[in-house]
ZADO-1210 file (C-alpha; in nm, 4 decimals, padded with zeros to 6 digits):
<atoms>
<atom x="08.3795" y="14.2421" z="16.4611" code="MET" pos="1"/>
<atom x="08.7886" y="14.1454" z="16.4162" code="LYS" pos="2"/>
<atom x="08.8542" y="14.0813" z="16.0654" code="SER" pos="3"/>
<atom x="09.1749" y="13.9031" z="15.9240" code="PHE" pos="4"/>
<atom x="09.3662" y="13.9252" z="15.5972" code="LYS" pos="5"/>
<atom x="09.4536" y="13.5707" z="15.4897" code="ILE" pos="6"/>
<atom x="09.7220" y="13.4673" z="15.1983" code="ALA" pos="7"/>
<atom x="09.6643" y="13.1074" z="15.0495" code="LEU" pos="8"/>
<atom x="09.9266" y="12.9265" z="14.8756" code="TYR" pos="9"/>
<atom x="09.7547" y="12.6314" z="14.7620" code="PRO" pos="10"/>
<atom x="10.0881" y="12.5338" z="14.5924" code="GLY" pos="11"/>
<atom x="10.1303" y="12.1997" z="14.4057" code="ASP" pos="12"/>
<atom x="10.0228" y="11.8570" z="14.4000" code="GLY" pos="13"/>
<atom x="09.7440" y="11.7510" z="14.6740" code="ILE" pos="14"/>
<atom x="09.7636" y="12.1431" z="14.8391" code="GLY" pos="15"/>
<atom x="09.4831" y="12.2592" z="14.6258" code="PRO" pos="16"/>
<atom x="09.2887" y="11.9931" z="14.7182" code="GLU" pos="17"/>
<atom x="09.3110" y="12.0316" z="15.0979" code="VAL" pos="18"/>
<atom x="09.3429" y="12.3716" z="15.1226" code="LEU" pos="19"/>
<atom x="08.9887" y="12.4264" z="14.9295" code="ASP" pos="20"/>
<atom x="08.8285" y="12.1958" z="15.2264" code="GLN" pos="21"/>
<atom x="09.0141" y="12.3565" z="15.4954" code="THR" pos="22"/>
<atom x="08.8461" y="12.7136" z="15.3602" code="VAL" pos="23"/>
<atom x="08.5252" y="12.4863" z="15.4031" code="ARG" pos="24"/>
<atom x="08.5969" y="12.4653" z="15.7410" code="VAL" pos="25"/>
<atom x="08.6709" y="12.8000" z="15.8480" code="LEU" pos="26"/>
<atom x="08.3936" y="12.9568" z="15.6614" code="GLU" pos="27"/>
<atom x="08.1559" y="12.7812" z="15.8509" code="ALA" pos="28"/>
<atom x="08.3477" y="12.8124" z="16.1852" code="VAL" pos="29"/>
<atom x="08.3129" y="13.1898" z="16.1155" code="GLU" pos="30"/>
<atom x="07.9591" y="13.1575" z="16.0002" code="SER" pos="31"/>
<atom x="07.8406" y="12.9870" z="16.3231" code="GLN" pos="32"/>
<atom x="08.0679" y="13.2072" z="16.5798" code="MET" pos="33"/>
<atom x="08.0073" y="13.5605" z="16.3433" code="LYS" pos="34"/>
<atom x="08.2927" y="13.7030" z="16.5631" code="THR" pos="35"/>
<atom x="08.4891" y="13.7452" z="16.3165" code="PHE" pos="36"/>
<atom x="08.5658" y="13.7502" z="15.9216" code="THR" pos="37"/>
<atom x="08.7952" y="13.6446" z="15.6957" code="LEU" pos="38"/>
<atom x="08.9255" y="13.7872" z="15.3981" code="GLU" pos="39"/>
<atom x="09.1451" y="13.5868" z="15.1705" code="THR" pos="40"/>
<atom x="09.3480" y="13.6304" z="14.8784" code="THR" pos="41"/>
<atom x="09.4839" y="13.3133" z="14.6439" code="GLN" pos="42"/>
<atom x="09.8069" y="13.3061" z="14.5147" code="PHE" pos="43"/>
<atom x="09.8440" y="13.0498" z="14.1932" code="PRO" pos="44"/>
<atom x="10.2345" y="12.9834" z="14.3040" code="TRP" pos="45"/>
<atom x="10.3812" y="12.6890" z="14.2632" code="GLY" pos="46"/>
<atom x="10.5068" y="12.4149" z="13.9585" code="ALA" pos="47"/>
<atom x="10.2435" y="12.5521" z="13.6950" code="ASP" pos="48"/>
<atom x="10.3029" y="12.9006" z="13.7825" code="TYR" pos="49"/>
<atom x="10.6790" y="12.7829" z="13.7270" code="TRP" pos="50"/>
<atom x="10.5807" y="12.6144" z="13.3336" code="ILE" pos="51"/>
<atom x="10.4119" y="12.9379" z="13.2730" code="GLU" pos="52"/>
<atom x="10.6576" y="13.2180" z="13.3446" code="TYR" pos="53"/>
<atom x="10.9853" y="13.0444" z="13.4397" code="GLY" pos="54"/>
<atom x="10.9891" y="13.1293" z="13.7746" code="GLN" pos="55"/>
<atom x="10.7711" y="12.9422" z="14.1146" code="VAL" pos="56"/>
<atom x="10.6612" y="13.2908" z="14.2425" code="ALA" pos="57"/>
<atom x="10.7148" y="13.6429" z="14.1125" code="PRO" pos="58"/>
<atom x="11.0419" y="13.8521" z="14.2101" code="PRO" pos="59"/>
<atom x="10.8094" y="14.0534" z="14.4390" code="ASP" pos="60"/>
<atom x="10.6291" y="13.7542" z="14.6006" code="PHE" pos="61"/>
<atom x="10.7167" y="13.8594" z="14.9774" code="LEU" pos="62"/>
<atom x="10.5966" y="14.2215" z="14.8887" code="ASP" pos="63"/>
<atom x="10.2595" y="14.0522" z="14.8075" code="LEU" pos="64"/>
<atom x="10.2595" y="13.8360" z="15.1322" code="LEU" pos="65"/>
<atom x="10.4070" y="14.1511" z="15.3887" code="ARG" pos="66"/>
<atom x="10.0248" y="14.3422" z="15.4604" code="PRO" pos="67"/>
<atom x="09.8913" y="13.9802" z="15.5697" code="PHE" pos="68"/>
<atom x="09.7602" y="13.8796" z="15.8755" code="ASP" pos="69"/>
<atom x="09.8897" y="13.5169" z="15.8039" code="ALA" pos="70"/>
<atom x="09.9879" y="13.2611" z="15.5221" code="ILE" pos="71"/>
<atom x="09.8100" y="12.9407" z="15.4679" code="LEU" pos="72"/>
<atom x="09.9717" y="12.7054" z="15.3123" code="LEU" pos="73"/>
<atom x="09.9003" y="12.3840" z="15.1353" code="GLY" pos="74"/>
<atom x="10.1316" y="12.1766" z="14.9874" code="ALA" pos="75"/>
<atom x="10.4738" y="12.1981" z="14.8029" code="ILE" pos="76"/>
<atom x="10.6501" y="11.9879" z="14.5380" code="GLY" pos="77"/>
<atom x="10.5905" y="11.8304" z="14.1639" code="ASP" pos="78"/>
<atom x="10.9114" y="11.6762" z="14.0995" code="PRO" pos="79"/>
<atom x="10.8149" y="11.5489" z="13.7576" code="SER" pos="80"/>
<atom x="10.8064" y="11.8745" z="13.6114" code="ARG" pos="81"/>
<atom x="11.0580" y="12.0280" z="13.8079" code="ILE" pos="82"/>
<atom x="11.2944" y="12.0270" z="14.0761" code="PRO" pos="83"/>
<atom x="11.2046" y="12.0055" z="14.4425" code="ASP" pos="84"/>
<atom x="11.4775" y="12.2407" z="14.5423" code="HIS" pos="85"/>
<atom x="11.3988" y="12.5100" z="14.3180" code="VAL" pos="86"/>
<atom x="10.9760" y="12.4537" z="14.4195" code="THR" pos="87"/>
<atom x="11.0931" y="12.4421" z="14.7595" code="LEU" pos="88"/>
<atom x="11.2688" y="12.7975" z="14.7534" code="ASP" pos="89"/>
<atom x="10.9794" y="13.0459" z="14.8374" code="PRO" pos="90"/>
<atom x="10.8844" y="12.8404" z="15.1403" code="LEU" pos="91"/>
<atom x="11.2485" y="12.8997" z="15.2763" code="ILE" pos="92"/>
<atom x="11.2473" y="13.2153" z="15.1785" code="GLN" pos="93"/>
<atom x="10.9253" y="13.3044" z="15.3375" code="ILE" pos="94"/>
<atom x="11.0226" y="13.1229" z="15.6571" code="ARG" pos="95"/>
<atom x="11.3461" y="13.3417" z="15.6786" code="GLN" pos="96"/>
<atom x="11.2712" y="13.6517" z="15.5255" code="ARG" pos="97"/>
<atom x="10.9589" y="13.6550" z="15.7761" code="PHE" pos="98"/>
<atom x="11.1961" y="13.5684" z="16.0637" code="ASP" pos="99"/>
<atom x="10.9638" y="13.2605" z="16.1020" code="GLN" pos="100"/>
<atom x="11.2295" y="13.1489" z="16.3070" code="TYR" pos="101"/>
<atom x="10.9914" y="12.9126" z="16.5834" code="ALA" pos="102"/>
<atom x="10.7841" y="12.5957" z="16.4140" code="CYS" pos="103"/>
<atom x="10.6167" y="12.4348" z="16.5704" code="VAL" pos="104"/>
<atom x="10.5027" y="12.1207" z="16.5294" code="ARG" pos="105"/>
<atom x="10.2519" y="11.8924" z="16.7587" code="PRO" pos="106"/>
<atom x="10.1789" y="11.5597" z="16.7124" code="ALA" pos="107"/>
<atom x="09.9076" y="11.3267" z="16.8574" code="ARG" pos="108"/>
<atom x="09.7779" y="11.0247" z="16.8403" code="LEU" pos="109"/>
<atom x="09.3950" y="11.0793" z="16.8665" code="PHE" pos="110"/>
<atom x="09.1155" y="10.8859" z="17.0165" code="PRO" pos="111"/>
<atom x="09.0491" y="10.6442" z="16.7315" code="GLY" pos="112"/>
<atom x="09.3453" y="10.6105" z="16.5078" code="VAL" pos="113"/>
<atom x="09.5993" y="10.3594" z="16.5045" code="PRO" pos="114"/>
<atom x="09.8629" y="10.3636" z="16.6176" code="CYS" pos="115"/>
<atom x="10.1902" y="10.1586" z="16.4052" code="PRO" pos="116"/>
<atom x="10.3631" y="10.1005" z="16.7293" code="LEU" pos="117"/>
<atom x="10.2845" y="09.8132" z="16.9862" code="THR" pos="118"/>
<atom x="10.1200" y="09.8736" z="17.3003" code="GLY" pos="119"/>
<atom x="09.8818" y="10.0839" z="17.4264" code="ASN" pos="120"/>
<atom x="10.0578" y="10.4704" z="17.3771" code="ARG" pos="121"/>
<atom x="09.9549" y="10.7941" z="17.5104" code="GLU" pos="122"/>
<atom x="10.1389" y="11.0365" z="17.2482" code="ILE" pos="123"/>
<atom x="10.1674" y="11.4155" z="17.2820" code="ASP" pos="124"/>
<atom x="10.4505" y="11.6044" z="17.2115" code="LEU" pos="125"/>
<atom x="10.5605" y="11.8699" z="16.9990" code="VAL" pos="126"/>
<atom x="10.8961" y="11.9697" z="16.7858" code="VAL" pos="127"/>
<atom x="10.9820" y="12.3136" z="16.7885" code="ILE" pos="128"/>
<atom x="11.2081" y="12.3087" z="16.5602" code="ARG" pos="129"/>
<atom x="11.4344" y="12.6119" z="16.4278" code="GLU" pos="130"/>
<atom x="11.3873" y="12.7698" z="16.1156" code="ASN" pos="131"/>
<atom x="11.5318" y="13.0586" z="16.0109" code="SER" pos="132"/>
<atom x="11.9165" y="12.8986" z="16.0233" code="GLU" pos="133"/>
<atom x="12.1112" y="12.5623" z="16.0519" code="GLY" pos="134"/>
<atom x="12.1119" y="12.3471" z="15.7615" code="GLU" pos="135"/>
<atom x="11.8962" y="12.5212" z="15.5802" code="TYR" pos="136"/>
<atom x="12.0439" y="12.8197" z="15.4742" code="VAL" pos="137"/>
<atom x="12.1937" y="12.8664" z="15.1074" code="ASN" pos="138"/>
<atom x="12.5424" y="12.9163" z="15.1876" code="ASN" pos="139"/>
<atom x="12.7595" y="12.6910" z="14.9940" code="GLY" pos="140"/>
<atom x="12.8513" y="12.6084" z="14.6449" code="GLY" pos="141"/>
<atom x="12.8984" y="12.3697" z="14.3541" code="ARG" pos="142"/>
<atom x="13.2974" y="12.3629" z="14.2092" code="PHE" pos="143"/>
<atom x="13.4586" y="12.1953" z="13.9378" code="LYS" pos="144"/>
<atom x="13.1265" y="12.1365" z="13.7997" code="ALA" pos="145"/>
<atom x="13.1353" y="11.7877" z="13.5609" code="GLY" pos="146"/>
<atom x="13.4954" y="11.7345" z="13.6326" code="ALA" pos="147"/>
<atom x="13.6017" y="11.4587" z="13.8328" code="ALA" pos="148"/>
<atom x="13.7251" y="11.5969" z="14.1208" code="GLU" pos="149"/>
<atom x="13.3518" y="11.8079" z="14.1528" code="GLU" pos="150"/>
<atom x="13.2702" y="11.9032" z="14.5394" code="PHE" pos="151"/>
<atom x="12.9887" y="12.0341" z="14.7081" code="ALA" pos="152"/>
<atom x="13.0256" y="12.2319" z="14.9999" code="LEU" pos="153"/>
<atom x="12.7083" y="12.2867" z="15.2631" code="GLN" pos="154"/>
<atom x="12.7947" y="12.4801" z="15.5509" code="THR" pos="155"/>
<atom x="12.5363" y="12.5376" z="15.8204" code="ALA" pos="156"/>
<atom x="12.5080" y="12.8330" z="16.0250" code="ILE" pos="157"/>
<atom x="12.4511" y="12.8728" z="16.4374" code="HIS" pos="158"/>
<atom x="12.4089" y="13.1629" z="16.6027" code="THR" pos="159"/>
<atom x="12.3737" y="13.2414" z="16.9881" code="ARG" pos="160"/>
<atom x="12.0863" y="13.4528" z="16.9395" code="ARG" pos="161"/>
<atom x="11.9267" y="13.1545" z="16.7213" code="GLY" pos="162"/>
<atom x="11.9983" y="12.9342" z="16.9635" code="ILE" pos="163"/>
<atom x="11.8838" y="13.1305" z="17.2534" code="GLU" pos="164"/>
<atom x="11.5833" y="13.2649" z="17.1487" code="ARG" pos="165"/>
<atom x="11.4598" y="12.9306" z="16.9672" code="ILE" pos="166"/>
<atom x="11.5567" y="12.7404" z="17.3489" code="LEU" pos="167"/>
<atom x="11.3752" y="13.0145" z="17.5313" code="ARG" pos="168"/>
<atom x="11.0434" y="12.9631" z="17.2953" code="PHE" pos="169"/>
<atom x="11.0900" y="12.6013" z="17.4089" code="GLY" pos="170"/>
<atom x="11.1159" y="12.6553" z="17.7636" code="PHE" pos="171"/>
<atom x="10.8119" y="12.8780" z="17.7446" code="GLU" pos="172"/>
<atom x="10.5652" y="12.6392" z="17.5935" code="MET" pos="173"/>
<atom x="10.7165" y="12.3502" z="17.8027" code="ALA" pos="174"/>
<atom x="10.6068" y="12.6007" z="18.0872" code="ALA" pos="175"/>
<atom x="10.2523" y="12.5653" z="17.9310" code="LYS" pos="176"/>
<atom x="10.2771" y="12.2109" z="17.9016" code="ARG" pos="177"/>
<atom x="10.4504" y="11.8825" z="18.1087" code="ARG" pos="178"/>
<atom x="10.7088" y="12.0982" z="18.1791" code="GLN" pos="179"/>
<atom x="11.0023" y="11.8728" z="18.0658" code="GLN" pos="180"/>
<atom x="11.1974" y="11.9885" z="17.7369" code="LEU" pos="181"/>
<atom x="11.4553" y="11.7822" z="17.5111" code="THR" pos="182"/>
<atom x="11.7158" y="11.9694" z="17.3275" code="MET" pos="183"/>
<atom x="11.8417" y="11.7061" z="17.0221" code="ILE" pos="184"/>
<atom x="12.1894" y="11.7576" z="16.9188" code="THR" pos="185"/>
<atom x="12.4617" y="11.6092" z="16.7498" code="LYS" pos="186"/>
<atom x="12.7360" y="11.7133" z="16.9459" code="SER" pos="187"/>
<atom x="12.9945" y="11.3770" z="16.9897" code="ASN" pos="188"/>
<atom x="13.0689" y="11.4520" z="16.5607" code="ALA" pos="189"/>
<atom x="13.0037" y="11.7686" z="16.5003" code="LEU" pos="190"/>
<atom x="13.2101" y="12.0003" z="16.7216" code="ARG" pos="191"/>
<atom x="13.1048" y="12.3659" z="16.6539" code="TYR" pos="192"/>
<atom x="12.7316" y="12.4117" z="16.5563" code="GLY" pos="193"/>
<atom x="12.5993" y="12.1176" z="16.7961" code="MET" pos="194"/>
<atom x="12.8380" y="12.2190" z="17.1110" code="VAL" pos="195"/>
<atom x="12.7051" y="12.5853" z="17.0854" code="LEU" pos="196"/>
<atom x="12.4360" y="12.4809" z="17.1293" code="TRP" pos="197"/>
<atom x="12.5056" y="12.2525" z="17.4307" code="ASP" pos="198"/>
<atom x="12.7020" y="12.5452" z="17.5552" code="GLU" pos="199"/>
<atom x="12.3831" y="12.7450" z="17.5857" code="ILE" pos="200"/>
<atom x="12.1599" y="12.4950" z="17.6830" code="LEU" pos="201"/>
<atom x="12.3494" y="12.4732" z="17.9632" code="GLU" pos="202"/>
<atom x="12.3422" y="12.8692" z="18.0231" code="GLU" pos="203"/>
<atom x="11.9155" y="12.9012" z="18.0087" code="ILE" pos="204"/>
<atom x="11.8652" y="12.6226" z="18.1864" code="SER" pos="205"/>
<atom x="11.9016" y="12.7730" z="18.5015" code="PRO" pos="206"/>
<atom x="11.6655" y="13.0919" z="18.4007" code="GLU" pos="207"/>
<atom x="11.3753" y="12.7918" z="18.4136" code="PHE" pos="208"/>
<atom x="11.4196" y="12.5684" z="18.7260" code="PRO" pos="209"/>
<atom x="11.0422" y="12.4357" z="18.7522" code="ALA" pos="210"/>
<atom x="11.1519" y="12.3176" z="18.3799" code="ILE" pos="211"/>
<atom x="11.3023" y="11.9654" z="18.3565" code="ARG" pos="212"/>
<atom x="11.5932" y="11.8901" z="18.0854" code="VAL" pos="213"/>
<atom x="11.7241" y="11.6926" z="17.9042" code="ASP" pos="214"/>
<atom x="11.9083" y="11.6644" z="17.5866" code="LYS" pos="215"/>
<atom x="11.9542" y="11.3453" z="17.3465" code="GLN" pos="216"/>
<atom x="12.1796" y="11.2871" z="17.0217" code="HIS" pos="217"/>
<atom x="11.9696" y="11.3000" z="16.7002" code="ILE" pos="218"/>
<atom x="12.0314" y="10.9186" z="16.6733" code="ASP" pos="219"/>
<atom x="11.9143" y="10.8455" z="17.0060" code="ALA" pos="220"/>
<atom x="11.5759" y="11.0229" z="16.9588" code="ALA" pos="221"/>
<atom x="11.5132" y="10.8488" z="16.6712" code="SER" pos="222"/>
<atom x="11.5374" y="10.5482" z="16.8017" code="MET" pos="223"/>
<atom x="11.3276" y="10.7158" z="17.1443" code="ASN" pos="224"/>
<atom x="11.0538" y="10.8704" z="16.9542" code="PHE" pos="225"/>
<atom x="10.9886" y="10.4786" z="16.8275" code="VAL" pos="226"/>
<atom x="11.0261" y="10.2905" z="17.1701" code="ARG" pos="227"/>
<atom x="10.9289" y="10.5369" z="17.4377" code="SER" pos="228"/>
<atom x="10.7076" y="10.8415" z="17.2240" code="PRO" pos="229"/>
<atom x="10.5209" y="10.8979" z="17.5850" code="GLU" pos="230"/>
<atom x="10.8432" y="11.0007" z="17.7265" code="LYS" pos="231"/>
<atom x="10.8494" y="11.3291" z="17.5191" code="PHE" pos="232"/>
<atom x="10.6670" y="11.6484" z="17.6036" code="ASP" pos="233"/>
<atom x="10.8702" y="11.9481" z="17.4212" code="VAL" pos="234"/>
<atom x="11.1242" y="11.8617" z="17.1909" code="VAL" pos="235"/>
<atom x="11.3379" y="12.1606" z="17.0648" code="VAL" pos="236"/>
<atom x="11.6119" y="12.1067" z="16.7652" code="ALA" pos="237"/>
<atom x="11.8095" y="12.2728" z="16.4528" code="SER" pos="238"/>
<atom x="11.6055" y="12.2896" z="16.1104" code="ASN" pos="239"/>
<atom x="11.7595" y="11.9445" z="15.9866" code="LEU" pos="240"/>
<atom x="11.6939" y="11.7489" z="16.3057" code="PHE" pos="241"/>
<atom x="11.4093" y="11.9437" z="16.4318" code="GLY" pos="242"/>
<atom x="11.2717" y="11.8485" z="15.9852" code="ASP" pos="243"/>
<atom x="11.3562" y="11.4626" z="16.0165" code="ILE" pos="244"/>
<atom x="11.1641" y="11.4449" z="16.4063" code="LEU" pos="245"/>
<atom x="10.8606" y="11.6053" z="16.3203" code="SER" pos="246"/>
<atom x="10.7973" y="11.3802" z="15.9987" code="ASP" pos="247"/>
<atom x="10.8862" y="11.0654" z="16.2667" code="LEU" pos="248"/>
<atom x="10.6644" y="11.2192" z="16.5055" code="ALA" pos="249"/>
<atom x="10.4000" y="11.2310" z="16.2296" code="GLY" pos="250"/>
<atom x="10.4084" y="10.8516" z="16.1766" code="ILE" pos="251"/>
<atom x="10.3905" y="10.7278" z="16.4516" code="ILE" pos="252"/>
<atom x="10.0870" y="10.9060" z="16.5875" code="THR" pos="253"/>
<atom x="09.8454" y="10.7260" z="16.2350" code="GLY" pos="254"/>
<atom x="10.0184" y="10.8986" z="15.9548" code="GLY" pos="255"/>
<atom x="10.1193" y="11.2420" z="15.7922" code="LEU" pos="256"/>
<atom x="09.7452" y="11.2777" z="15.6764" code="GLY" pos="257"/>
<atom x="09.7585" y="11.4447" z="16.0455" code="LEU" pos="258"/>
<atom x="09.9918" y="11.6559" z="16.2040" code="PRO" pos="259"/>
<atom x="09.9792" y="12.0177" z="16.1683" code="ALA" pos="260"/>
<atom x="10.2642" y="12.2668" z="16.1443" code="SER" pos="261"/>
<atom x="10.3103" y="12.6836" z="16.2182" code="ALA" pos="262"/>
<atom x="10.6052" y="12.8606" z="16.1271" code="ASN" pos="263"/>
<atom x="10.5828" y="13.1623" z="16.3911" code="ILE" pos="264"/>
<atom x="10.7125" y="13.5093" z="16.4282" code="ASN" pos="265"/>
<atom x="10.6499" y="13.4997" z="16.7879" code="PRO" pos="266"/>
<atom x="10.7323" y="13.9754" z="16.7982" code="GLU" pos="267"/>
<atom x="10.4469" y="13.9402" z="16.5059" code="ARG" pos="268"/>
<atom x="10.6658" y="14.1891" z="16.3007" code="LYS" pos="269"/>
<atom x="10.6209" y="13.9814" z="15.9805" code="HIS" pos="270"/>
<atom x="10.3106" y="13.7363" z="15.8813" code="PRO" pos="271"/>
<atom x="10.3009" y="13.4000" z="15.9967" code="SER" pos="272"/>
<atom x="10.2654" y="13.0524" z="15.7910" code="MET" pos="273"/>
<atom x="10.0777" y="12.7663" z="15.8705" code="PHE" pos="274"/>
<atom x="10.0536" y="12.4299" z="15.6701" code="GLU" pos="275"/>
<atom x="10.0197" y="12.0879" z="15.7122" code="SER" pos="276"/>
<atom x="10.3687" y="11.9060" z="15.7579" code="VAL" pos="277"/>
<atom x="10.2983" y="11.6562" z="15.4883" code="HIS" pos="278"/>
<atom x="10.4158" y="11.7086" z="15.1287" code="GLY" pos="279"/>
<atom x="10.2305" y="11.7569" z="14.8150" code="SER" pos="280"/>
<atom x="10.1607" y="11.3758" z="14.7727" code="ALA" pos="281"/>
<atom x="10.2165" y="11.3427" z="14.3901" code="PRO" pos="282"/>
<atom x="10.0909" y="10.9665" z="14.3182" code="ASP" pos="283"/>
<atom x="09.7707" y="11.0588" z="14.4916" code="ILE" pos="284"/>
<atom x="09.6900" y="11.3818" z="14.3097" code="ILE" pos="285"/>
<atom x="09.3786" y="11.4140" z="14.1410" code="GLY" pos="286"/>
<atom x="09.1973" y="11.0978" z="14.3721" code="LEU" pos="287"/>
<atom x="09.0181" y="11.3142" z="14.5761" code="GLY" pos="288"/>
<atom x="09.1290" y="11.1039" z="14.8974" code="ILE" pos="289"/>
<atom x="09.3727" y="11.2867" z="15.0525" code="ALA" pos="290"/>
<atom x="09.3987" y="11.3398" z="15.4064" code="ASN" pos="291"/>
<atom x="09.2131" y="11.7090" z="15.5050" code="PRO" pos="292"/>
<atom x="09.3098" y="11.7258" z="15.8682" code="VAL" pos="293"/>
<atom x="09.6400" y="11.8121" z="15.8415" code="ALA" pos="294"/>
<atom x="09.5435" y="12.0942" z="15.6824" code="GLU" pos="295"/>
<atom x="09.2371" y="12.1921" z="15.8978" code="ILE" pos="296"/>
<atom x="09.4438" y="12.1720" z="16.2419" code="LEU" pos="297"/>
<atom x="09.7182" y="12.3926" z="16.0409" code="SER" pos="298"/>
<atom x="09.4381" y="12.6177" z="16.0419" code="ALA" pos="299"/>
<atom x="09.3055" y="12.5951" z="16.3721" code="ALA" pos="300"/>
<atom x="09.6506" y="12.6789" z="16.4912" code="MET" pos="301"/>
<atom x="09.6497" y="12.9843" z="16.2369" code="MET" pos="302"/>
<atom x="09.3188" y="13.0564" z="16.3844" code="LEU" pos="303"/>
<atom x="09.4995" y="13.0364" z="16.7773" code="ASP" pos="304"/>
<atom x="09.7621" y="13.2997" z="16.6274" code="TRP" pos="305"/>
<atom x="09.4920" y="13.5305" z="16.5588" code="LEU" pos="306"/>
<atom x="09.3581" y="13.5240" z="16.9495" code="GLU" pos="307"/>
<atom x="09.0387" y="13.3588" z="16.8182" code="LEU" pos="308"/>
<atom x="09.0884" y="13.0364" z="17.0219" code="ASN" pos="309"/>
<atom x="08.7187" y="12.9239" z="17.0729" code="THR" pos="310"/>
<atom x="08.6995" y="12.9056" z="16.6960" code="ALA" pos="311"/>
<atom x="09.0568" y="12.7064" z="16.7206" code="ALA" pos="312"/>
<atom x="08.9447" y="12.4937" z="17.0021" code="GLU" pos="313"/>
<atom x="08.6041" y="12.4576" z="16.8081" code="CYS" pos="314"/>
<atom x="08.7708" y="12.3010" z="16.4994" code="ILE" pos="315"/>
<atom x="08.9721" y="12.0664" z="16.7333" code="ARG" pos="316"/>
<atom x="08.7126" y="11.9174" z="16.9013" code="ARG" pos="317"/>
<atom x="08.5587" y="11.8761" z="16.5572" code="SER" pos="318"/>
<atom x="08.8430" y="11.6411" z="16.4279" code="VAL" pos="319"/>
<atom x="08.8953" y="11.4769" z="16.7544" code="GLU" pos="320"/>
<atom x="08.5361" y="11.3346" z="16.7919" code="SER" pos="321"/>
<atom x="08.5415" y="11.2634" z="16.3861" code="THR" pos="322"/>
<atom x="08.8502" y="11.0936" z="16.4239" code="LEU" pos="323"/>
<atom x="08.6969" y="10.9375" z="16.7360" code="ARG" pos="324"/>
<atom x="08.3832" y="10.8242" z="16.5433" code="GLN" pos="325"/>
<atom x="08.6224" y="10.6041" z="16.3402" code="GLY" pos="326"/>
<atom x="08.6067" y="10.8748" z="16.0220" code="ALA" pos="327"/>
<atom x="08.9229" y="10.7898" z="15.7987" code="ALA" pos="328"/>
<atom x="09.0780" y="10.8742" z="15.4466" code="THR" pos="329"/>
<atom x="09.2353" y="10.5916" z="15.2919" code="PRO" pos="330"/>
<atom x="09.5606" y="10.6870" z="15.4701" code="ASP" pos="331"/>
<atom x="09.4050" y="10.5263" z="15.7724" code="LEU" pos="332"/>
<atom x="09.2314" y="10.2440" z="15.6803" code="GLY" pos="333"/>
<atom x="08.9385" y="10.3791" z="15.5838" code="GLY" pos="334"/>
<atom x="08.6885" y="10.4841" z="15.2565" code="GLN" pos="335"/>
<atom x="08.6398" y="10.8517" z="15.2811" code="LEU" pos="336"/>
<atom x="08.7142" y="11.0795" z="15.0011" code="ASN" pos="337"/>
<atom x="08.8506" y="11.4168" z="15.1045" code="THR" pos="338"/>
<atom x="08.5406" y="11.6101" z="15.0330" code="VAL" pos="339"/>
<atom x="08.3446" y="11.3435" z="15.2222" code="GLN" pos="340"/>
<atom x="08.5839" y="11.3539" z="15.5174" code="MET" pos="341"/>
<atom x="08.5203" y="11.7241" z="15.5586" code="THR" pos="342"/>
<atom x="08.1992" y="11.7088" z="15.5388" code="ASP" pos="343"/>
<atom x="08.1614" y="11.5153" z="15.8725" code="LEU" pos="344"/>
<atom x="08.4292" y="11.7471" z="15.9908" code="ILE" pos="345"/>
<atom x="08.1991" y="12.0547" z="15.9381" code="ILE" pos="346"/>
<atom x="07.8447" y="11.8841" z="16.0337" code="LYS" pos="347"/>
<atom x="08.0408" y="11.7619" z="16.3978" code="ASN" pos="348"/>
<atom x="08.0878" y="12.1651" z="16.4859" code="LEU" pos="349"/>
<atom x="08.0122" y="12.2574" z="16.7612" code="GLU" pos="350"/>
<atom x="08.0098" y="12.6317" z="16.8849" code="ILE" pos="351"/>
</atoms>
């Protein structure tokens, strides 16, 4: 029997609520299949930890996470008690220090889920976000603080190595899907970093002759995500652009309670991390109405990464069946609470 060590990082806000329910689903699948075990360890990091100890996570948190096969994260952020950039710091460190350079964020319009766009839509795309560099590298500073001439410098870093490997990752995924790749840029205004993306795309594309290649500027892509999202398949973007587009993709497919996310180290030298796209939703903390689907689907992505594909597909089928039946939490226009939604997903599990 296969056994895996999973680190649970519930985080803040609704993170613990949706992660608790996701663990229930994982335990149900594990119990039914009897072919694998998940040994979980929970870490109490986040805003509460910061208030007690003056830091979001202990100094050695990366060393504590390194032995695990995967990390399952709830949500990060409690802006009423701690600045967002402080709470988010461990998450960015995990992504960068564990070289989780491929952030994979599928967005699909499930049957039974209302689409906010007009017309009959068949949306099934995946945003691949370069996750290790770009605009989120901590490179810059604040100068002449408090003075009238104060200024801030924030410099994005785009490397040939980073761009090449995320584009190849995207091409390989497109080959397994509908054989179409769209790269997002802004090279008409950002003349150095984004032009480098353009040039490397031209260099690499001939290696994948079967893949249809498109390039769009971020503003045009944002418009087209709303106007004609069904035309997209695999979308590759820098850290910031991918972050923005994946949120937009979530909204047009029913809301941020649904899309999952994987932060992957493809070489498997470090643990990969799985999390819902949504944030900590401070406005509904403790109400018990958070949609657990995004976190549950993120766990399914984790099982795929652990090569437990049958278990992963079982969860996805159950989620799809549950949504098709009209089950919905308030964000989808329904009345079910977090536990009730999870109960139905567990009930619909078919091994």
